[in-house]
N, CA, C and O atoms as a GROMACS GRO file, in nm:
protein
  416
    1UNK      N    1  -0.219   2.368   0.833
    1UNK     CA    2  -0.257   2.239   0.906
    1UNK      C    3  -0.242   2.136   0.834
    1UNK      O    4  -0.254   2.145   0.712
    2UNK      N    5  -0.222   2.060   0.874
    2UNK     CA    6  -0.170   1.911   0.744
    2UNK      C    7  -0.293   1.860   0.727
    2UNK      O    8  -0.372   1.876   0.820
    3UNK      N    9  -0.334   1.791   0.612
    3UNK     CA   10  -0.450   1.730   0.584
    3UNK      C   11  -0.388   1.580   0.567
    3UNK      O   12  -0.274   1.557   0.526
    4UNK      N   13  -0.501   1.465   0.612
    4UNK     CA   14  -0.461   1.361   0.601
    4UNK      C   15  -0.426   1.298   0.424
    4UNK      O   16  -0.519   1.318   0.346
    5UNK      N   17  -0.330   1.244   0.379
    5UNK     CA   18  -0.283   1.174   0.272
    5UNK      C   19  -0.335   1.079   0.220
    5UNK      O   20  -0.345   0.993   0.307
    6UNK      N   21  -0.379   1.041   0.120
    6UNK     CA   22  -0.480   0.900   0.068
    6UNK      C   23  -0.375   0.846  -0.036
    6UNK      O   24  -0.325   0.922  -0.120
    7UNK      N   25  -0.340   0.701  -0.028
    7UNK     CA   26  -0.259   0.620  -0.114
    7UNK      C   27  -0.336   0.530  -0.171
    7UNK      O   28  -0.374   0.436  -0.102
    8UNK      N   29  -0.376   0.540  -0.306
    8UNK     CA   30  -0.397   0.411  -0.388
    8UNK      C   31  -0.322   0.317  -0.413
    8UNK      O   32  -0.215   0.355  -0.460
    9UNK      N   33  -0.333   0.191  -0.398
    9UNK     CA   34  -0.234   0.101  -0.423
    9UNK      C   35  -0.266  -0.010  -0.481
    9UNK      O   36  -0.328  -0.091  -0.412
   10UNK      N   37  -0.236  -0.042  -0.616
   10UNK     CA   38  -0.295  -0.094  -0.719
   10UNK      C   39  -0.177  -0.194  -0.731
   10UNK      O   40  -0.068  -0.150  -0.770
   11UNK      N   41  -0.193  -0.337  -0.696
   11UNK     CA   42  -0.125  -0.449  -0.701
   11UNK      C   43  -0.123  -0.540  -0.829
   11UNK      O   44  -0.220  -0.609  -0.863
   12UNK      N   45  -0.018  -0.535  -0.889
   12UNK     CA   46   0.018  -0.642  -1.029
   12UNK      C   47   0.021  -0.761  -1.016
   12UNK      O   48  -0.029  -0.842  -1.094
   13UNK      N   49   0.107  -0.798  -0.874
   13UNK     CA   50   0.159  -0.902  -0.831
   13UNK      C   51   0.266  -0.940  -0.794
   13UNK      O   52   0.338  -0.840  -0.792
   14UNK      N   53   0.322  -1.028  -0.761
   14UNK     CA   54   0.421  -1.044  -0.686
   14UNK      C   55   0.527  -1.103  -0.796
   14UNK      O   56   0.491  -1.165  -0.896
   15UNK      N   57   0.675  -1.072  -0.761
   15UNK     CA   58   0.784  -1.083  -0.800
   15UNK      C   59   0.795  -1.304  -0.823
   15UNK      O   60   0.706  -1.386  -0.798
   16UNK      N   61   0.905  -1.323  -0.864
   16UNK     CA   62   0.966  -1.461  -0.837
   16UNK      C   63   1.025  -1.454  -0.659
   16UNK      O   64   0.989  -1.524  -0.565
   17UNK      N   65   1.103  -1.364  -0.661
   17UNK     CA   66   1.160  -1.370  -0.524
   17UNK      C   67   1.051  -1.412  -0.401
   17UNK      O   68   1.078  -1.451  -0.288
   18UNK      N   69   0.921  -1.392  -0.460
   18UNK     CA   70   0.865  -1.359  -0.351
   18UNK      C   71   0.795  -1.493  -0.310
   18UNK      O   72   0.760  -1.520  -0.195
   19UNK      N   73   0.779  -1.579  -0.431
   19UNK     CA   74   0.751  -1.711  -0.453
   19UNK      C   75   0.851  -1.803  -0.405
   19UNK      O   76   0.836  -1.924  -0.425
   20UNK      N   77   0.934  -1.765  -0.354
   20UNK     CA   78   1.127  -1.845  -0.286
   20UNK      C   79   1.123  -1.835  -0.183
   20UNK      O   80   1.201  -1.909  -0.123
   21UNK      N   81   1.017  -1.724  -0.076
   21UNK     CA   82   1.006  -1.716   0.041
   21UNK      C   83   0.969  -1.838   0.075
   21UNK      O   84   0.923  -1.933   0.011
   22UNK      N   85   1.003  -1.816   0.215
   22UNK     CA   86   0.920  -1.987   0.291
   22UNK      C   87   0.758  -1.952   0.360
   22UNK      O   88   0.740  -1.830   0.356
   23UNK      N   89   0.687  -1.995   0.397
   23UNK     CA   90   0.565  -1.968   0.510
   23UNK      C   91   0.634  -1.798   0.582
   23UNK      O   92   0.643  -1.675   0.577
   24UNK      N   93   0.662  -1.913   0.640
   24UNK     CA   94   0.756  -1.832   0.751
   24UNK      C   95   0.800  -1.673   0.705
   24UNK      O   96   0.760  -1.566   0.750
   25UNK      N   97   0.874  -1.697   0.622
   25UNK     CA   98   0.938  -1.527   0.568
   25UNK      C   99   0.811  -1.460   0.503
   25UNK      O  100   0.810  -1.337   0.499
   26UNK      N  101   0.714  -1.523   0.456
   26UNK     CA  102   0.632  -1.398   0.428
   26UNK      C  103   0.544  -1.376   0.522
   26UNK      O  104   0.483  -1.272   0.502
   27UNK      N  105   0.501  -1.457   0.656
   27UNK     CA  106   0.422  -1.396   0.735
   27UNK      C  107   0.524  -1.332   0.810
   27UNK      O  108   0.482  -1.346   0.925
   28UNK      N  109   0.625  -1.273   0.818
   28UNK     CA  110   0.719  -1.202   0.862
   28UNK      C  111   0.752  -1.093   0.763
   28UNK      O  112   0.830  -1.007   0.803
   29UNK      N  113   0.701  -1.082   0.634
   29UNK     CA  114   0.743  -0.965   0.563
   29UNK      C  115   0.606  -0.912   0.591
   29UNK      O  116   0.619  -0.790   0.576
   30UNK      N  117   0.475  -0.939   0.625
   30UNK     CA  118   0.334  -0.887   0.609
   30UNK      C  119   0.316  -0.846   0.776
   30UNK      O  120   0.225  -0.770   0.810
   31UNK      N  121   0.401  -0.898   0.865
   31UNK     CA  122   0.391  -0.860   0.965
   31UNK      C  123   0.472  -0.695   1.004
   31UNK      O  124   0.446  -0.601   1.081
   32UNK      N  125   0.553  -0.720   0.928
   32UNK     CA  126   0.663  -0.572   0.925
   32UNK      C  127   0.605  -0.482   0.859
   32UNK      O  128   0.610  -0.368   0.905
   33UNK      N  129   0.535  -0.506   0.734
   33UNK     CA  130   0.471  -0.411   0.692
   33UNK      C  131   0.339  -0.377   0.788
   33UNK      O  132   0.325  -0.258   0.816
   34UNK      N  133   0.271  -0.442   0.824
   34UNK     CA  134   0.164  -0.423   0.909
   34UNK      C  135   0.190  -0.308   1.028
   34UNK      O  136   0.109  -0.222   1.060
   35UNK      N  137   0.330  -0.331   1.086
   35UNK     CA  138   0.422  -0.263   1.166
   35UNK      C  139   0.414  -0.148   1.140
   35UNK      O  140   0.373  -0.048   1.199
   36UNK      N  141   0.466  -0.173   1.022
   36UNK     CA  142   0.488  -0.025   0.946
   36UNK      C  143   0.407   0.109   0.941
   36UNK      O  144   0.430   0.229   0.957
   37UNK      N  145   0.281   0.013   0.903
   37UNK     CA  146   0.169   0.144   0.892
   37UNK      C  147   0.142   0.157   1.052
   37UNK      O  148   0.188   0.256   1.108
   38UNK      N  149   0.103   0.107   1.092
   38UNK     CA  150   0.073   0.114   1.285
   38UNK      C  151   0.176   0.217   1.314
   38UNK      O  152   0.137   0.319   1.371
   39UNK      N  153   0.297   0.206   1.286
   39UNK     CA  154   0.378   0.308   1.401
   39UNK      C  155   0.386   0.415   1.329
   39UNK      O  156   0.455   0.503   1.381
   40UNK      N  157   0.329   0.448   1.200
   40UNK     CA  158   0.358   0.587   1.127
   40UNK      C  159   0.172   0.655   1.180
   40UNK      O  160   0.148   0.775   1.186
   41UNK      N  161   0.048   0.527   1.216
   41UNK     CA  162  -0.048   0.598   1.238
   41UNK      C  163  -0.159   0.589   1.098
   41UNK      O  164  -0.271   0.629   1.070
   42UNK      N  165  -0.062   0.518   1.043
   42UNK     CA  166  -0.140   0.436   0.885
   42UNK      C  167  -0.314   0.336   0.949
   42UNK      O  168  -0.363   0.278   1.046
   43UNK      N  169  -0.337   0.372   0.833
   43UNK     CA  170  -0.442   0.283   0.827
   43UNK      C  171  -0.508   0.243   0.691
   43UNK      O  172  -0.561   0.334   0.627
   44UNK      N  173  -0.510   0.099   0.632
   44UNK     CA  174  -0.623   0.080   0.525
   44UNK      C  175  -0.733   0.093   0.585
   44UNK      O  176  -0.771   0.058   0.697
   45UNK      N  177  -0.815   0.182   0.446
   45UNK     CA  178  -0.932   0.165   0.492
   45UNK      C  179  -1.009   0.106   0.350
   45UNK      O  180  -0.962   0.059   0.245
   46UNK      N  181  -1.144   0.130   0.396
   46UNK     CA  182  -1.184   0.012   0.299
   46UNK      C  183  -1.161  -0.114   0.255
   46UNK      O  184  -1.053  -0.153   0.301
   47UNK      N  185  -1.219  -0.202   0.181
   47UNK     CA  186  -1.179  -0.325   0.168
   47UNK      C  187  -1.060  -0.354   0.108
   47UNK      O  188  -1.005  -0.252   0.068
   48UNK      N  189  -0.991  -0.468   0.084
   48UNK     CA  190  -0.924  -0.493  -0.060
   48UNK      C  191  -1.042  -0.563  -0.130
   48UNK      O  192  -1.131  -0.644  -0.101
   49UNK      N  193  -0.989  -0.474  -0.262
   49UNK     CA  194  -1.074  -0.503  -0.371
   49UNK      C  195  -1.009  -0.586  -0.497
   49UNK      O  196  -0.912  -0.550  -0.565
   50UNK      N  197  -1.095  -0.718  -0.512
   50UNK     CA  198  -1.034  -0.760  -0.659
   50UNK      C  199  -1.085  -0.706  -0.758
   50UNK      O  200  -1.206  -0.692  -0.778
   51UNK      N  201  -0.994  -0.671  -0.830
   51UNK     CA  202  -1.011  -0.610  -0.967
   51UNK      C  203  -1.004  -0.676  -1.108
   51UNK      O  204  -1.060  -0.636  -1.210
   52UNK      N  205  -0.899  -0.821  -1.086
   52UNK     CA  206  -0.892  -0.907  -1.195
   52UNK      C  207  -1.004  -0.891  -1.305
   52UNK      O  208  -0.994  -0.865  -1.425
   53UNK      N  209  -1.068  -0.906  -1.258
   53UNK     CA  210  -1.184  -0.887  -1.392
   53UNK      C  211  -1.247  -0.773  -1.474
   53UNK      O  212  -1.336  -0.755  -1.557
   54UNK      N  213  -1.131  -0.691  -1.389
   54UNK     CA  214  -1.237  -0.565  -1.458
   54UNK      C  215  -1.090  -0.484  -1.580
   54UNK      O  216  -1.106  -0.392  -1.661
   55UNK      N  217  -0.971  -0.554  -1.554
   55UNK     CA  218  -0.885  -0.495  -1.642
   55UNK      C  219  -0.778  -0.616  -1.640
   55UNK      O  220  -0.778  -0.710  -1.562
   56UNK      N  221  -0.682  -0.589  -1.753
   56UNK     CA  222  -0.570  -0.664  -1.746
   56UNK      C  223  -0.447  -0.674  -1.666
   56UNK      O  224  -0.366  -0.766  -1.656
   57UNK      N  225  -0.450  -0.567  -1.616
   57UNK     CA  226  -0.267  -0.497  -1.532
   57UNK      C  227  -0.264  -0.518  -1.405
   57UNK      O  228  -0.156  -0.552  -1.356
   58UNK      N  229  -0.416  -0.498  -1.294
   58UNK     CA  230  -0.408  -0.543  -1.195
   58UNK      C  231  -0.489  -0.650  -1.172
   58UNK      O  232  -0.575  -0.694  -1.248
   59UNK      N  233  -0.450  -0.703  -1.028
   59UNK     CA  234  -0.526  -0.771  -0.936
   59UNK      C  235  -0.611  -0.724  -0.829
   59UNK      O  236  -0.721  -0.774  -0.808
   60UNK      N  237  -0.579  -0.661  -0.783
   60UNK     CA  238  -0.630  -0.594  -0.635
   60UNK      C  239  -0.567  -0.466  -0.628
   60UNK      O  240  -0.453  -0.438  -0.666
   61UNK      N  241  -0.664  -0.379  -0.568
   61UNK     CA  242  -0.630  -0.237  -0.496
   61UNK      C  243  -0.692  -0.251  -0.350
   61UNK      O  244  -0.746  -0.347  -0.296
   62UNK      N  245  -0.667  -0.133  -0.309
   62UNK     CA  246  -0.674  -0.097  -0.181
   62UNK      C  247  -0.633   0.066  -0.156
   62UNK      O  248  -0.585   0.133  -0.248
   63UNK      N  249  -0.660   0.123  -0.018
   63UNK     CA  250  -0.670   0.262   0.008
   63UNK      C  251  -0.606   0.262   0.147
   63UNK      O  252  -0.651   0.214   0.250
   64UNK      N  253  -0.491   0.326   0.126
   64UNK     CA  254  -0.428   0.380   0.296
   64UNK      C  255  -0.416   0.503   0.308
   64UNK      O  256  -0.372   0.580   0.223
   65UNK      N  257  -0.477   0.546   0.471
   65UNK     CA  258  -0.490   0.662   0.474
   65UNK      C  259  -0.389   0.715   0.596
   65UNK      O  260  -0.364   0.653   0.699
   66UNK      N  261  -0.343   0.834   0.560
   66UNK     CA  262  -0.185   0.833   0.626
   66UNK      C  263  -0.238   1.012   0.694
   66UNK      O  264  -0.292   1.107   0.636
   67UNK      N  265  -0.197   0.995   0.818
   67UNK     CA  266  -0.225   1.166   0.920
   67UNK      C  267  -0.168   1.222   0.828
   67UNK      O  268  -0.261   1.274   0.767
   68UNK      N  269  -0.039   1.256   0.756
   68UNK     CA  270  -0.001   1.361   0.726
   68UNK      C  271   0.072   1.293   0.592
   68UNK      O  272   0.081   1.172   0.569
   69UNK      N  273   0.123   1.405   0.506
   69UNK     CA  274   0.263   1.360   0.408
   69UNK      C  275   0.424   1.296   0.492
   69UNK      O  276   0.525   1.246   0.441
   70UNK      N  277   0.390   1.324   0.625
   70UNK     CA  278   0.568   1.300   0.695
   70UNK      C  279   0.521   1.151   0.691
   70UNK      O  280   0.593   1.071   0.631
   71UNK      N  281   0.372   1.096   0.767
   71UNK     CA  282   0.350   0.930   0.767
   71UNK      C  283   0.350   0.857   0.630
   71UNK      O  284   0.392   0.744   0.608
   72UNK      N  285   0.298   0.940   0.548
   72UNK     CA  286   0.342   0.837   0.432
   72UNK      C  287   0.493   0.839   0.389
   72UNK      O  288   0.547   0.728   0.389
   73UNK      N  289   0.554   0.923   0.360
   73UNK     CA  290   0.702   0.909   0.332
   73UNK      C  291   0.788   0.787   0.427
   73UNK      O  292   0.884   0.721   0.386
   74UNK      N  293   0.720   0.777   0.575
   74UNK     CA  294   0.798   0.718   0.678
   74UNK      C  295   0.769   0.576   0.656
   74UNK      O  296   0.852   0.488   0.679
   75UNK      N  297   0.631   0.548   0.604
   75UNK     CA  298   0.599   0.415   0.587
   75UNK      C  299   0.659   0.391   0.469
   75UNK      O  300   0.734   0.298   0.495
   76UNK      N  301   0.672   0.416   0.367
   76UNK     CA  302   0.750   0.392   0.250
   76UNK      C  303   0.892   0.352   0.250
   76UNK      O  304   0.950   0.267   0.182
   77UNK      N  305   0.938   0.439   0.348
   77UNK     CA  306   1.069   0.362   0.413
   77UNK      C  307   1.056   0.272   0.477
   77UNK      O  308   1.130   0.181   0.438
   78UNK      N  309   0.981   0.240   0.586
   78UNK     CA  310   0.968   0.130   0.626
   78UNK      C  311   0.933   0.031   0.562
   78UNK      O  312   0.980  -0.078   0.595
   79UNK      N  313   0.861   0.037   0.477
   79UNK     CA  314   0.792  -0.135   0.351
   79UNK      C  315   0.896  -0.115   0.252
   79UNK      O  316   0.869  -0.180   0.151
   80UNK      N  317   1.040  -0.028   0.238
   80UNK     CA  318   1.156  -0.084   0.158
   80UNK      C  319   1.252  -0.094   0.275
   80UNK      O  320   1.358  -0.141   0.232
   81UNK      N  321   1.259  -0.069   0.411
   81UNK     CA  322   1.334  -0.161   0.529
   81UNK      C  323   1.325  -0.265   0.510
   81UNK      O  324   1.429  -0.328   0.495
   82UNK      N  325   1.238  -0.311   0.504
   82UNK     CA  326   1.133  -0.435   0.521
   82UNK      C  327   1.148  -0.562   0.412
   82UNK      O  328   1.130  -0.682   0.432
   83UNK      N  329   1.195  -0.481   0.272
   83UNK     CA  330   1.226  -0.567   0.138
   83UNK      C  331   1.122  -0.562   0.042
   83UNK      O  332   1.126  -0.587  -0.078
   84UNK      N  333   1.004  -0.514   0.135
   84UNK     CA  334   0.857  -0.566   0.039
   84UNK      C  335   0.862  -0.489  -0.105
   84UNK      O  336   0.795  -0.559  -0.180
   85UNK      N  337   0.904  -0.391  -0.167
   85UNK     CA  338   0.947  -0.359  -0.338
   85UNK      C  339   1.017  -0.460  -0.380
   85UNK      O  340   0.989  -0.472  -0.499
   86UNK      N  341   1.107  -0.553  -0.345
   86UNK     CA  342   1.169  -0.693  -0.361
   86UNK      C  343   1.108  -0.788  -0.415
   86UNK      O  344   1.137  -0.878  -0.494
   87UNK      N  345   0.980  -0.741  -0.335
   87UNK     CA  346   0.860  -0.900  -0.336
   87UNK      C  347   0.730  -0.858  -0.443
   87UNK      O  348   0.696  -0.949  -0.519
   88UNK      N  349   0.667  -0.749  -0.453
   88UNK     CA  350   0.536  -0.716  -0.482
   88UNK      C  351   0.570  -0.591  -0.626
   88UNK      O  352   0.664  -0.512  -0.625
   89UNK      N  353   0.481  -0.601  -0.722
   89UNK     CA  354   0.476  -0.560  -0.834
   89UNK      C  355   0.346  -0.460  -0.803
   89UNK      O  356   0.229  -0.490  -0.777
   90UNK      N  357   0.419  -0.318  -0.817
   90UNK     CA  358   0.276  -0.265  -0.781
   90UNK      C  359   0.316  -0.087  -0.827
   90UNK      O  360   0.428  -0.036  -0.841
   91UNK      N  361   0.176  -0.023  -0.844
   91UNK     CA  362   0.161   0.109  -0.845
   91UNK      C  363   0.076   0.204  -0.736
   91UNK      O  364  -0.047   0.194  -0.737
   92UNK      N  365   0.130   0.282  -0.657
   92UNK     CA  366   0.061   0.388  -0.617
   92UNK      C  367   0.048   0.517  -0.629
   92UNK      O  368   0.146   0.577  -0.675
   93UNK      N  369  -0.057   0.584  -0.595
   93UNK     CA  370  -0.103   0.723  -0.616
   93UNK      C  371  -0.113   0.799  -0.488
   93UNK      O  372  -0.151   0.740  -0.387
   94UNK      N  373  -0.080   0.935  -0.485
   94UNK     CA  374  -0.083   0.942  -0.365
   94UNK      C  375  -0.183   1.096  -0.370
   94UNK      O  376  -0.175   1.172  -0.465
   95UNK      N  377  -0.253   1.115  -0.277
   95UNK     CA  378  -0.374   1.219  -0.284
   95UNK      C  379  -0.448   1.268  -0.147
   95UNK      O  380  -0.442   1.219  -0.034
   96UNK      N  381  -0.522   1.386  -0.198
   96UNK     CA  382  -0.574   1.459  -0.088
   96UNK      C  383  -0.699   1.458  -0.110
   96UNK      O  384  -0.737   1.456  -0.226
   97UNK      N  385  -0.777   1.460  -0.022
   97UNK     CA  386  -0.928   1.423  -0.008
   97UNK      C  387  -0.987   1.637  -0.132
   97UNK      O  388  -0.953   1.755  -0.130
   98UNK      N  389  -1.076   1.556  -0.201
   98UNK     CA  390  -1.120   1.672  -0.325
   98UNK      C  391  -1.223   1.810  -0.259
   98UNK      O  392  -1.346   1.802  -0.253
   99UNK      N  393  -1.154   1.918  -0.219
   99UNK     CA  394  -1.304   2.021  -0.182
   99UNK      C  395  -1.400   2.014  -0.277
   99UNK      O  396  -1.513   2.025  -0.228
  100UNK      N  397  -1.399   1.997  -0.418
  100UNK     CA  398  -1.511   2.029  -0.464
  100UNK      C  399  -1.545   1.819  -0.502
  100UNK      O  400  -1.465   1.739  -0.550
  101UNK      N  401  -1.665   1.799  -0.464
  101UNK     CA  402  -1.676   1.637  -0.522
  101UNK      C  403  -1.709   1.646  -0.650
  101UNK      O  404  -1.665   1.559  -0.725
  102UNK      N  405  -1.781   1.740  -0.697
  102UNK     CA  406  -1.789   1.677  -0.874
  102UNK      C  407  -1.710   1.700  -0.942
  102UNK      O  408  -1.749   1.686  -1.058
  103UNK      N  409  -1.577   1.742  -0.932
  103UNK     CA  410  -1.488   1.764  -1.024
  103UNK      C  411  -1.479   1.628  -1.084
  103UNK      O  412  -1.469   1.519  -1.028
  104UNK      N  413  -1.484   1.660  -1.221
  104UNK     CA  414  -1.404   1.530  -1.294
  104UNK      C  415  -1.289   1.484  -1.331
  104UNK      O  416  -1.281   1.374  -1.386
   0.00000   0.00000   0.00000
């Protein structure tokens, strides 16, 4: 039985190439990213969180839930094909829900 996979996405910012995109190109990029999530059955869970005030590395973070690892892999391929990684500076961590809620 496969378990849902969660991805913590920590956003540092955008590359210079992102700022050279027109508004229409940016809209298209984010639309492709959103379509890639929906295509694999993934969804953003919870709010987009502003964390710039609490650290000097990340501006925002959010969590994506995938139905299984294959969906996480497919969504990453979709994001790559859309060119997202050329435009965003980020770090991600994949995980599954812990069986023990009080684990340090």
